[in-house]
N, CA, C, O and the ligand as a Tripos MOL2 file, in Angstrom:
@<TRIPOS>MOLECULE
protein
  261   259    66     0     0
PROTEIN
NO_CHARGES

@<TRIPOS>ATOM
      1 N           4.4370   -9.8670  -11.9560 N.3       1 MET1
      2 CA          4.5760   -9.7980  -10.4990 C.3       1 MET1
      3 C           4.8180   -8.3540  -10.0920 C.2       1 MET1
      4 O           5.4750   -7.5860  -10.7960 O.2       1 MET1
      5 N           4.2800   -8.0160   -8.9610 N.am      2 ASN2
      6 CA          4.4350   -6.6640   -8.4500 C.3       2 ASN2
      7 C           4.8500   -6.7120   -6.9970 C.2       2 ASN2
      8 O           4.4450   -7.5950   -6.2410 O.2       2 ASN2
      9 N           5.6670   -5.7400   -6.6220 N.am      3 GLU3
     10 CA          6.0180   -5.5630   -5.2190 C.3       3 GLU3
     11 C           5.1380   -4.4600   -4.6600 C.2       3 GLU3
     12 O           4.8660   -3.4610   -5.3260 O.2       3 GLU3
     13 N           4.6960   -4.6580   -3.4210 N.am      4 PHE4
     14 CA          3.7740   -3.6950   -2.8180 C.3       4 PHE4
     15 C           4.3330   -3.1410   -1.5160 C.2       4 PHE4
     16 O           5.0680   -3.8040   -0.7850 O.2       4 PHE4
     17 N           3.9520   -1.8960   -1.2640 N.am      5 TYR5
     18 CA          4.3340   -1.2050   -0.0390 C.3       5 TYR5
     19 C           3.0830   -0.5700    0.5550 C.2       5 TYR5
     20 O           2.1420   -0.2400   -0.1670 O.2       5 TYR5
     21 N           3.0790   -0.4000    1.8750 N.am      6 VAL6
     22 CA          1.9810    0.3330    2.5150 C.3       6 VAL6
     23 C           2.5810    1.4530    3.3560 C.2       6 VAL6
     24 O           3.6100    1.2760    4.0090 O.2       6 VAL6
     25 N           1.9280    2.5980    3.3290 N.am      7 GLU7
     26 CA          2.3920    3.7320    4.1180 C.3       7 GLU7
     27 C           2.1600    3.4640    5.6010 C.2       7 GLU7
     28 O           1.0910    2.9970    5.9960 O.2       7 GLU7
     29 N           3.1650    3.7640    6.4160 N.am      8 ARG8
     30 CA          3.0770    3.5110    7.8570 C.3       8 ARG8
     31 C           2.0910    4.4530    8.5420 C.2       8 ARG8
     32 O           1.4850    4.0950    9.5520 O.2       8 ARG8
     33 N           1.9340    5.6320    8.0030 N.am      9 LEU9
     34 CA          1.0250    6.6140    8.5970 C.3       9 LEU9
     35 C          -0.2740    6.6490    7.8100 C.2       9 LEU9
     36 O          -0.2660    6.6440    6.5790 O.2       9 LEU9
     37 N          -1.3820    6.6850    8.5230 N.am     10 ALA10
     38 CA         -2.6810    6.7670    7.8610 C.3      10 ALA10
     39 C          -2.8760    8.1560    7.2660 C.2      10 ALA10
     40 O          -2.3240    9.1410    7.7560 O.2      10 ALA10
     41 N          -3.6560    8.2150    6.2200 N.am     11 ASN11
     42 CA         -3.9840    9.5210    5.6440 C.3      11 ASN11
     43 C          -5.1470   10.1480    6.4130 C.2      11 ASN11
     44 O          -5.5690    9.6350    7.4490 O.2      11 ASN11
     45 N          -5.6580   11.2630    5.8910 N.am     12 GLU12
     46 CA         -6.6850   12.0030    6.6300 C.3      12 GLU12
     47 C          -7.9820   11.2100    6.7810 C.2      12 GLU12
     48 O          -8.8140   11.5370    7.6270 O.2      12 GLU12
     49 N          -8.1570   10.1610    5.9600 N.am     13 ASN13
     50 CA         -9.3510    9.3220    6.0760 C.3      13 ASN13
     51 C          -9.1390    8.1280    7.0040 C.2      13 ASN13
     52 O         -10.0460    7.3190    7.2000 O.2      13 ASN13
     53 N          -7.9380    8.0210    7.5720 N.am     14 GLY14
     54 CA         -7.6470    6.8710    8.4120 C.3      14 GLY14
     55 C          -7.2120    5.6460    7.6310 C.2      14 GLY14
     56 O          -7.1440    4.5460    8.1790 O.2      14 GLY14
     57 N          -6.9190    5.8330    6.3590 N.am     15 ASP15
     58 CA         -6.5050    4.7150    5.5140 C.3      15 ASP15
     59 C          -4.9880    4.6660    5.3830 C.2      15 ASP15
     60 O          -4.3160    5.6940    5.3000 O.2      15 ASP15
     61 N          -4.4680    3.4360    5.3660 N.am     16 HIS16
     62 CA         -3.0600    3.2370    5.0380 C.3      16 HIS16
     63 C          -2.9950    2.9250    3.5440 C.2      16 HIS16
     64 O          -3.5120    1.9050    3.0890 O.2      16 HIS16
     65 N          -2.3590    3.8080    2.7940 N.am     17 VAL17
     66 CA         -2.3790    3.7110    1.3390 C.3      17 VAL17
     67 C          -1.3530    2.6730    0.8700 C.2      17 VAL17
     68 O          -0.1980    2.6780    1.2980 O.2      17 VAL17
     69 N          -1.8030    1.7920   -0.0120 N.am     18 VAL18
     70 CA         -0.9570    0.7390   -0.5780 C.3      18 VAL18
     71 C          -0.4620    1.1790   -1.9570 C.2      18 VAL18
     72 O          -1.2350    1.6720   -2.7780 O.2      18 VAL18
     73 N           0.8400    0.9920   -2.1970 N.am     19 HIS19
     74 CA          1.4620    1.3650   -3.4710 C.3      19 HIS19
     75 C           2.1410    0.1690   -4.0980 C.2      19 HIS19
     76 O           2.5480   -0.7810   -3.4290 O.2      19 HIS19
     77 N           2.2450    0.2580   -5.4130 N.am     20 ARG20
     78 CA          3.0450   -0.6630   -6.1880 C.3      20 ARG20
     79 C           4.4680   -0.1180   -6.2770 C.2      20 ARG20
     80 O           4.6740    1.0960   -6.2490 O.2      20 ARG20
     81 N           5.4530   -1.0160   -6.3870 N.am     21 HIS21
     82 CA          6.8310   -0.6010   -6.6260 C.3      21 HIS21
     83 C           6.8950    0.2410   -7.9030 C.2      21 HIS21
     84 O           6.3020   -0.1260   -8.9180 O.2      21 HIS21
     85 N           7.6030    1.3540   -7.8570 N.am     22 GLY22
     86 CA          7.7460    2.1960   -9.0300 C.3      22 GLY22
     87 C           6.6850    3.2680   -9.1570 C.2      22 GLY22
     88 O           6.6810    4.0080  -10.1400 O.2      22 GLY22
     89 N           5.7820    3.3760   -8.1880 N.am     23 CYS23
     90 CA          4.7560    4.4070   -8.2340 C.3      23 CYS23
     91 C           5.4030    5.7910   -8.2310 C.2      23 CYS23
     92 O           6.3230    6.0390   -7.4510 O.2      23 CYS23
     93 N           4.9330    6.6960   -9.0960 N.am     24 PRO24
     94 CA          5.5110    8.0450   -9.1120 C.3      24 PRO24
     95 C           5.2540    8.8220   -7.8230 C.2      24 PRO24
     96 O           5.9560    9.7890   -7.5270 O.2      24 PRO24
     97 N           4.2440    8.3990   -7.0550 N.am     25 SER25
     98 CA          3.9280    9.0910   -5.8020 C.3      25 SER25
     99 C           4.4240    8.3250   -4.5800 C.2      25 SER25
    100 O           4.0220    8.6230   -3.4550 O.2      25 SER25
    101 N           5.2890    7.3450   -4.7940 N.am     26 LEU26
    102 CA          5.7780    6.5550   -3.6640 C.3      26 LEU26
    103 C           6.5300    7.4500   -2.6830 C.2      26 LEU26
    104 O           7.4800    8.1290   -3.0740 O.2      26 LEU26
    105 N           6.1220    7.4600   -1.4210 N.am     27 PRO27
    106 CA          6.8310    8.3070   -0.4460 C.3      27 PRO27
    107 C           8.2040    7.7340   -0.1060 C.2      27 PRO27
    108 O           8.5900    6.6850   -0.6210 O.2      27 PRO27
    109 N           8.9280    8.4180    0.7520 N.am     28 ALA28
    110 CA         10.2540    7.9630    1.1640 C.3      28 ALA28
    111 C          10.1610    6.5730    1.7720 C.2      28 ALA28
    112 O           9.2120    6.2540    2.4880 O.2      28 ALA28
    113 N          11.1780    5.7400    1.4710 N.am     29 LYS29
    114 CA         11.1830    4.3570    1.9430 C.3      29 LYS29
    115 C          11.0350    4.2650    3.4590 C.2      29 LYS29
    116 O          10.4690    3.2980    3.9670 O.2      29 LYS29
    117 N          11.5370    5.2620    4.1840 N.am     30 SER30
    118 CA         11.4880    5.2060    5.6450 C.3      30 SER30
    119 C          10.0650    5.3080    6.1710 C.2      30 SER30
    120 O           9.8110    4.9750    7.3280 O.2      30 SER30
    121 N           9.1290    5.7630    5.3380 N.am     31 THR31
    122 CA          7.7370    5.8920    5.7700 C.3      31 THR31
    123 C           6.8920    4.7110    5.3010 C.2      31 THR31
    124 O           5.6780    4.6910    5.5030 O.2      31 THR31
    125 N           7.5420    3.7220    4.6720 N.am     32 LEU32
    126 CA          6.8030    2.6010    4.0860 C.3      32 LEU32
    127 C           7.0970    1.3000    4.7950 C.2      32 LEU32
    128 O           8.1880    1.0950    5.3270 O.2      32 LEU32
    129 N           6.1010    0.4170    4.7960 N.am     33 HIS33
    130 CA          6.2920   -0.9610    5.2160 C.3      33 HIS33
    131 C           6.2390   -1.8310    3.9690 C.2      33 HIS33
    132 O           5.2850   -1.7520    3.1960 O.2      33 HIS33
    133 N           7.2610   -2.6620    3.7690 N.am     34 TYR34
    134 CA          7.3240   -3.5180    2.5910 C.3      34 TYR34
    135 C           6.4150   -4.7220    2.7880 C.2      34 TYR34
    136 O           6.5740   -5.4730    3.7500 O.2      34 TYR34
    137 N           5.4650   -4.9070    1.8790 N.am     35 ILE35
    138 CA          4.5630   -6.0580    1.9610 C.3      35 ILE35
    139 C           5.1820   -7.2540    1.2640 C.2      35 ILE35
    140 O           5.2550   -8.3430    1.8330 O.2      35 ILE35
    141 N           5.6250   -7.0530    0.0360 N.am     36 GLY36
    142 CA          6.2430   -8.1400   -0.6960 C.3      36 GLY36
    143 C           5.6280   -8.2790   -2.0750 C.2      36 GLY36
    144 O           4.8730   -7.4220   -2.5350 O.2      36 GLY36
    145 N           5.9760   -9.3950   -2.7280 N.am     37 VAL37
    146 CA          5.4850   -9.6510   -4.0720 C.3      37 VAL37
    147 C           4.1500  -10.3740   -3.9860 C.2      37 VAL37
    148 O           4.0370  -11.4070   -3.3250 O.2      37 VAL37
    149 N           3.1520   -9.8370   -4.6470 N.am     38 ARG38
    150 CA          1.8300  -10.4580   -4.6760 C.3      38 ARG38
    151 C           1.3320  -10.4380   -6.1130 C.2      38 ARG38
    152 O           1.7410   -9.5970   -6.9130 O.2      38 ARG38
    153 N           0.4470  -11.3730   -6.4290 N.am     39 SER39
    154 CA         -0.0200  -11.5010   -7.8060 C.3      39 SER39
    155 C          -1.3110  -10.7460   -8.0570 C.2      39 SER39
    156 O          -1.7490  -10.6390   -9.2020 O.2      39 SER39
    157 N          -1.9320  -10.2180   -7.0010 N.am     40 SER40
    158 CA         -3.1470   -9.4180   -7.1870 C.3      40 SER40
    159 C          -3.0400   -8.1750   -6.3350 C.2      40 SER40
    160 O          -2.1770   -8.0880   -5.4620 O.2      40 SER40
    161 N          -3.9240   -7.1970   -6.5840 N.am     41 ILE41
    162 CA         -3.8920   -6.0060   -5.7390 C.3      41 ILE41
    163 C          -4.7740   -6.1960   -4.5150 C.2      41 ILE41
    164 O          -4.6710   -5.4220   -3.5640 O.2      41 ILE41
    165 N          -5.6360   -7.2030   -4.5140 N.am     42 GLU42
    166 CA         -6.4920   -7.4270   -3.3500 C.3      42 GLU42
    167 C          -5.6730   -7.9430   -2.1570 C.2      42 GLU42
    168 O          -5.9040   -7.5390   -1.0180 O.2      42 GLU42
    169 N          -4.7260   -8.8270   -2.4300 N.am     43 ALA43
    170 CA         -3.9570   -9.4290   -1.3390 C.3      43 ALA43
    171 C          -3.2030   -8.3900   -0.5180 C.2      43 ALA43
    172 O          -3.3300   -8.3860    0.7060 O.2      43 ALA43
    173 N          -2.4190   -7.5050   -1.1450 N.am     44 PRO44
    174 CA         -1.7020   -6.5220   -0.3220 C.3      44 PRO44
    175 C          -2.6340   -5.5710    0.4140 C.2      44 PRO44
    176 O          -2.3060   -5.1050    1.5050 O.2      44 PRO44
    177 N          -3.7850   -5.2790   -0.1680 N.am     45 LEU45
    178 CA         -4.7330   -4.4050    0.5340 C.3      45 LEU45
    179 C          -5.2550   -5.0860    1.7950 C.2      45 LEU45
    180 O          -5.3600   -4.4580    2.8480 O.2      45 LEU45
    181 N          -5.5780   -6.3600    1.6840 N.am     46 GLN46
    182 CA         -6.0650   -7.0950    2.8600 C.3      46 GLN46
    183 C          -4.9600   -7.2330    3.8970 C.2      46 GLN46
    184 O          -5.2040   -7.0870    5.0940 O.2      46 GLN46
    185 N          -3.7480   -7.5140    3.4380 N.am     47 GLU47
    186 CA         -2.6390   -7.6800    4.3730 C.3      47 GLU47
    187 C          -2.3170   -6.3650    5.0700 C.2      47 GLU47
    188 O          -2.0080   -6.3550    6.2620 O.2      47 GLU47
    189 N          -2.3850   -5.2690    4.3470 N.am     48 ALA48
    190 CA         -2.1110   -3.9670    4.9510 C.3      48 ALA48
    191 C          -3.1340   -3.6700    6.0390 C.2      48 ALA48
    192 O          -2.7720   -3.2090    7.1210 O.2      48 ALA48
    193 N          -4.3950   -3.9280    5.7640 N.am     49 ALA49
    194 CA         -5.4370   -3.6810    6.7550 C.3      49 ALA49
    195 C          -5.2370   -4.5730    7.9650 C.2      49 ALA49
    196 O          -5.4440   -4.1380    9.0990 O.2      49 ALA49
    197 N          -4.8310   -5.8390    7.7340 N.am     50 PHE50
    198 CA         -4.6120   -6.7630    8.8430 C.3      50 PHE50
    199 C          -3.3970   -6.3400    9.6660 C.2      50 PHE50
    200 O          -3.4370   -6.3470   10.8960 O.2      50 PHE50
    201 N          -2.3230   -5.9750    8.9820 N.am     51 TYR51
    202 CA         -1.0730   -5.6320    9.6550 C.3      51 TYR51
    203 C          -1.2650   -4.4320   10.5710 C.2      51 TYR51
    204 O          -0.7430   -4.4070   11.6850 O.2      51 TYR51
    205 N          -2.0050   -3.4510   10.1100 N.am     52 TRP52
    206 CA         -2.1590   -2.2320   10.8830 C.3      52 TRP52
    207 C          -3.4410   -2.2540   11.7070 C.2      52 TRP52
    208 O          -3.7370   -1.2800   12.4000 O.2      52 TRP52
    209 N          -4.2130   -3.3460   11.6490 N.am     53 ALA53
    210 CA         -5.5000   -3.4200   12.3440 C.3      53 ALA53
    211 C          -6.3110   -2.1720   12.0350 C.2      53 ALA53
    212 O          -6.8860   -1.5420   12.9220 O.2      53 ALA53
    213 N          -6.3370   -1.8460   10.7920 N.am     54 SER54
    214 CA         -6.9150   -0.5790   10.3750 C.3      54 SER54
    215 C          -7.4550   -0.7160    8.9640 C.2      54 SER54
    216 O          -7.6630   -1.8200    8.4620 O.2      54 SER54
    217 N          -7.6730    0.4090    8.3460 N.am     55 GLN55
    218 CA         -8.1800    0.4330    6.9810 C.3      55 GLN55
    219 C          -7.0260    0.6040    6.0080 C.2      55 GLN55
    220 O          -5.9920    1.1870    6.3370 O.2      55 GLN55
    221 N          -7.2220    0.0870    4.8090 N.am     56 SER56
    222 CA         -6.2580    0.3250    3.7510 C.3      56 SER56
    223 C          -6.9980    0.8450    2.5370 C.2      56 SER56
    224 O          -8.2030    0.6490    2.3860 O.2      56 SER56
    225 N          -6.2470    1.5120    1.6750 N.am     57 ALA57
    226 CA         -6.8330    2.0560    0.4590 C.3      57 ALA57
    227 C          -5.8140    1.9590   -0.6670 C.2      57 ALA57
    228 O          -4.6160    2.1100   -0.4270 O.2      57 ALA57
    229 N          -6.2690    1.7080   -1.8930 N.am     58 PRO58
    230 CA         -5.3410    1.6560   -3.0160 C.3      58 PRO58
    231 C          -4.9200    3.0440   -3.4470 C.2      58 PRO58
    232 O          -5.7440    3.9570   -3.4900 O.2      58 PRO58
    233 N          -3.6470    3.2150   -3.7680 N.am     59 CYS59
    234 CA         -3.1890    4.4760   -4.3300 C.3      59 CYS59
    235 C          -3.8590    4.7010   -5.6720 C.2      59 CYS59
    236 O          -3.8610    3.7990   -6.5100 O.2      59 CYS59
    237 N          -4.4260    5.8740   -5.9020 N.am     60 PRO60
    238 CA         -5.1340    6.1260   -7.1680 C.3      60 PRO60
    239 C          -4.1940    6.1940   -8.3730 C.2      60 PRO60
    240 O          -4.6430    6.0750   -9.5130 O.2      60 PRO60
    241 N          -2.8970    6.3850   -8.1320 N.am     61 GLU61
    242 CA         -1.9650    6.5100   -9.2570 C.3      61 GLU61
    243 C          -1.4130    5.1730   -9.7300 C.2      61 GLU61
    244 O          -1.2090    4.9740  -10.9280 O.2      61 GLU61
    245 N          -1.1700    4.2500   -8.7930 N.am     62 CYS62
    246 CA         -0.4920    3.0210   -9.2000 C.3      62 CYS62
    247 C          -1.3340    1.7680   -9.0050 C.2      62 CYS62
    248 O          -0.9250    0.6920   -9.4430 O.2      62 CYS62
    249 N          -2.4840    1.8680   -8.3700 N.am     63 MET63
    250 CA         -3.2640    0.6700   -8.0410 C.3      63 MET63
    251 C          -4.5480    0.5830   -8.8610 C.2      63 MET63
    252 O          -5.4270   -0.2230   -8.5540 O.2      63 MET63
    253 N          -4.6600    1.3990   -9.8900 N.am     64 THR64
    254 CA         -5.8590    1.3310  -10.7150 C.3      64 THR64
    255 C          -5.5930    0.4390  -11.9180 C.2      64 THR64
    256 O          -4.4450    0.2900  -12.3390 O.2      64 THR64
    257 N          -6.6050   -0.1310  -12.4530 N.am     65 GLY65
    258 CA         -6.4870   -0.9330  -13.6540 C.3      65 GLY65
    259 C          -6.0390   -2.3310  -13.4480 C.2      65 GLY65
    260 O          -5.9110   -3.0860  -14.4120 O.2      65 GLY65
    261 ZN          1.0560    4.7400   -5.6290 Zn       66 ZN66
@<TRIPOS>BOND
     1     1     2 1
     2     2     3 1
     3     3     4 2
     4     3     5 am
     5     5     6 1
     6     6     7 1
     7     7     8 2
     8     7     9 am
     9     9    10 1
    10    10    11 1
    11    11    12 2
    12    11    13 am
    13    13    14 1
    14    14    15 1
    15    15    16 2
    16    15    17 am
    17    17    18 1
    18    18    19 1
    19    19    20 2
    20    19    21 am
    21    21    22 1
    22    22    23 1
    23    23    24 2
    24    23    25 am
    25    25    26 1
    26    26    27 1
    27    27    28 2
    28    27    29 am
    29    29    30 1
    30    30    31 1
    31    31    32 2
    32    31    33 am
    33    33    34 1
    34    34    35 1
    35    35    36 2
    36    35    37 am
    37    37    38 1
    38    38    39 1
    39    39    40 2
    40    39    41 am
    41    41    42 1
    42    42    43 1
    43    43    44 2
    44    43    45 am
    45    45    46 1
    46    46    47 1
    47    47    48 2
    48    47    49 am
    49    49    50 1
    50    50    51 1
    51    51    52 2
    52    51    53 am
    53    53    54 1
    54    54    55 1
    55    55    56 2
    56    55    57 am
    57    57    58 1
    58    58    59 1
    59    59    60 2
    60    59    61 am
    61    61    62 1
    62    62    63 1
    63    63    64 2
    64    63    65 am
    65    65    66 1
    66    66    67 1
    67    67    68 2
    68    67    69 am
    69    69    70 1
    70    70    71 1
    71    71    72 2
    72    71    73 am
    73    73    74 1
    74    74    75 1
    75    75    76 2
    76    75    77 am
    77    77    78 1
    78    78    79 1
    79    79    80 2
    80    79    81 am
    81    81    82 1
    82    82    83 1
    83    83    84 2
    84    83    85 am
    85    85    86 1
    86    86    87 1
    87    87    88 2
    88    87    89 am
    89    89    90 1
    90    90    91 1
    91    91    92 2
    92    91    93 am
    93    93    94 1
    94    94    95 1
    95    95    96 2
    96    95    97 am
    97    97    98 1
    98    98    99 1
    99    99   100 2
   100    99   101 am
   101   101   102 1
   102   102   103 1
   103   103   104 2
   104   103   105 am
   105   105   106 1
   106   106   107 1
   107   107   108 2
   108   107   109 am
   109   109   110 1
   110   110   111 1
   111   111   112 2
   112   111   113 am
   113   113   114 1
   114   114   115 1
   115   115   116 2
   116   115   117 am
   117   117   118 1
   118   118   119 1
   119   119   120 2
   120   119   121 am
   121   121   122 1
   122   122   123 1
   123   123   124 2
   124   123   125 am
   125   125   126 1
   126   126   127 1
   127   127   128 2
   128   127   129 am
   129   129   130 1
   130   130   131 1
   131   131   132 2
   132   131   133 am
   133   133   134 1
   134   134   135 1
   135   135   136 2
   136   135   137 am
   137   137   138 1
   138   138   139 1
   139   139   140 2
   140   139   141 am
   141   141   142 1
   142   142   143 1
   143   143   144 2
   144   143   145 am
   145   145   146 1
   146   146   147 1
   147   147   148 2
   148   147   149 am
   149   149   150 1
   150   150   151 1
   151   151   152 2
   152   151   153 am
   153   153   154 1
   154   154   155 1
   155   155   156 2
   156   155   157 am
   157   157   158 1
   158   158   159 1
   159   159   160 2
   160   159   161 am
   161   161   162 1
   162   162   163 1
   163   163   164 2
   164   163   165 am
   165   165   166 1
   166   166   167 1
   167   167   168 2
   168   167   169 am
   169   169   170 1
   170   170   171 1
   171   171   172 2
   172   171   173 am
   173   173   174 1
   174   174   175 1
   175   175   176 2
   176   175   177 am
   177   177   178 1
   178   178   179 1
   179   179   180 2
   180   179   181 am
   181   181   182 1
   182   182   183 1
   183   183   184 2
   184   183   185 am
   185   185   186 1
   186   186   187 1
   187   187   188 2
   188   187   189 am
   189   189   190 1
   190   190   191 1
   191   191   192 2
   192   191   193 am
   193   193   194 1
   194   194   195 1
   195   195   196 2
   196   195   197 am
   197   197   198 1
   198   198   199 1
   199   199   200 2
   200   199   201 am
   201   201   202 1
   202   202   203 1
   203   203   204 2
   204   203   205 am
   205   205   206 1
   206   206   207 1
   207   207   208 2
   208   207   209 am
   209   209   210 1
   210   210   211 1
   211   211   212 2
   212   211   213 am
   213   213   214 1
   214   214   215 1
   215   215   216 2
   216   215   217 am
   217   217   218 1
   218   218   219 1
   219   219   220 2
   220   219   221 am
   221   221   222 1
   222   222   223 1
   223   223   224 2
   224   223   225 am
   225   225   226 1
   226   226   227 1
   227   227   228 2
   228   227   229 am
   229   229   230 1
   230   230   231 1
   231   231   232 2
   232   231   233 am
   233   233   234 1
   234   234   235 1
   235   235   236 2
   236   235   237 am
   237   237   238 1
   238   238   239 1
   239   239   240 2
   240   239   241 am
   241   241   242 1
   242   242   243 1
   243   243   244 2
   244   243   245 am
   245   245   246 1
   246   246   247 1
   247   247   248 2
   248   247   249 am
   249   249   250 1
   250   250   251 1
   251   251   252 2
   252   251   253 am
   253   253   254 1
   254   254   255 1
   255   255   256 2
   256   255   257 am
   257   257   258 1
   258   258   259 1
   259   259   260 2
@<TRIPOS>SUBSTRUCTURE
     1 MET1         2 RESIDUE 1 A MET
     2 ASN2         6 RESIDUE 1 A ASN
     3 GLU3        10 RESIDUE 1 A GLU
     4 PHE4        14 RESIDUE 1 A PHE
     5 TYR5        18 RESIDUE 1 A TYR
     6 VAL6        22 RESIDUE 1 A VAL
     7 GLU7        26 RESIDUE 1 A GLU
     8 ARG8        30 RESIDUE 1 A ARG
     9 LEU9        34 RESIDUE 1 A LEU
    10 ALA10       38 RESIDUE 1 A ALA
    11 ASN11       42 RESIDUE 1 A ASN
    12 GLU12       46 RESIDUE 1 A GLU
    13 ASN13       50 RESIDUE 1 A ASN
    14 GLY14       54 RESIDUE 1 A GLY
    15 ASP15       58 RESIDUE 1 A ASP
    16 HIS16       62 RESIDUE 1 A HIS
    17 VAL17       66 RESIDUE 1 A VAL
    18 VAL18       70 RESIDUE 1 A VAL
    19 HIS19       74 RESIDUE 1 A HIS
    20 ARG20       78 RESIDUE 1 A ARG
    21 HIS21       82 RESIDUE 1 A HIS
    22 GLY22       86 RESIDUE 1 A GLY
    23 CYS23       90 RESIDUE 1 A CYS
    24 PRO24       94 RESIDUE 1 A PRO
    25 SER25       98 RESIDUE 1 A SER
    26 LEU26      102 RESIDUE 1 A LEU
    27 PRO27      106 RESIDUE 1 A PRO
    28 ALA28      110 RESIDUE 1 A ALA
    29 LYS29      114 RESIDUE 1 A LYS
    30 SER30      118 RESIDUE 1 A SER
    31 THR31      122 RESIDUE 1 A THR
    32 LEU32      126 RESIDUE 1 A LEU
    33 HIS33      130 RESIDUE 1 A HIS
    34 TYR34      134 RESIDUE 1 A TYR
    35 ILE35      138 RESIDUE 1 A ILE
    36 GLY36      142 RESIDUE 1 A GLY
    37 VAL37      146 RESIDUE 1 A VAL
    38 ARG38      150 RESIDUE 1 A ARG
    39 SER39      154 RESIDUE 1 A SER
    40 SER40      158 RESIDUE 1 A SER
    41 ILE41      162 RESIDUE 1 A ILE
    42 GLU42      166 RESIDUE 1 A GLU
    43 ALA43      170 RESIDUE 1 A ALA
    44 PRO44      174 RESIDUE 1 A PRO
    45 LEU45      178 RESIDUE 1 A LEU
    46 GLN46      182 RESIDUE 1 A GLN
    47 GLU47      186 RESIDUE 1 A GLU
    48 ALA48      190 RESIDUE 1 A ALA
    49 ALA49      194 RESIDUE 1 A ALA
    50 PHE50      198 RESIDUE 1 A PHE
    51 TYR51      202 RESIDUE 1 A TYR
    52 TRP52      206 RESIDUE 1 A TRP
    53 ALA53      210 RESIDUE 1 A ALA
    54 SER54      214 RESIDUE 1 A SER
    55 GLN55      218 RESIDUE 1 A GLN
    56 SER56      222 RESIDUE 1 A SER
    57 ALA57      226 RESIDUE 1 A ALA
    58 PRO58      230 RESIDUE 1 A PRO
    59 CYS59      234 RESIDUE 1 A CYS
    60 PRO60      238 RESIDUE 1 A PRO
    61 GLU61      242 RESIDUE 1 A GLU
    62 CYS62      246 RESIDUE 1 A CYS
    63 MET63      250 RESIDUE 1 A MET
    64 THR64      254 RESIDUE 1 A THR
    65 GLY65      258 RESIDUE 1 A GLY
    66 ZN66       261 GROUP 0 **** ****
């Protein structure tokens, strides 16, 4: 099981980056929205895009593999 977070601010591409708990590049908690525990990486990405009515993207450091 993994806990997921999404950055509240979009990056330069307009994407809200989704991170796994424990990511070495996880920004300050105050800049994150907690998604929760999910069993796949697709679910938090879809939820992040829905929540922000925007685009989401997986963090290249913690969301690969
Ligand atoms: Zn990450």
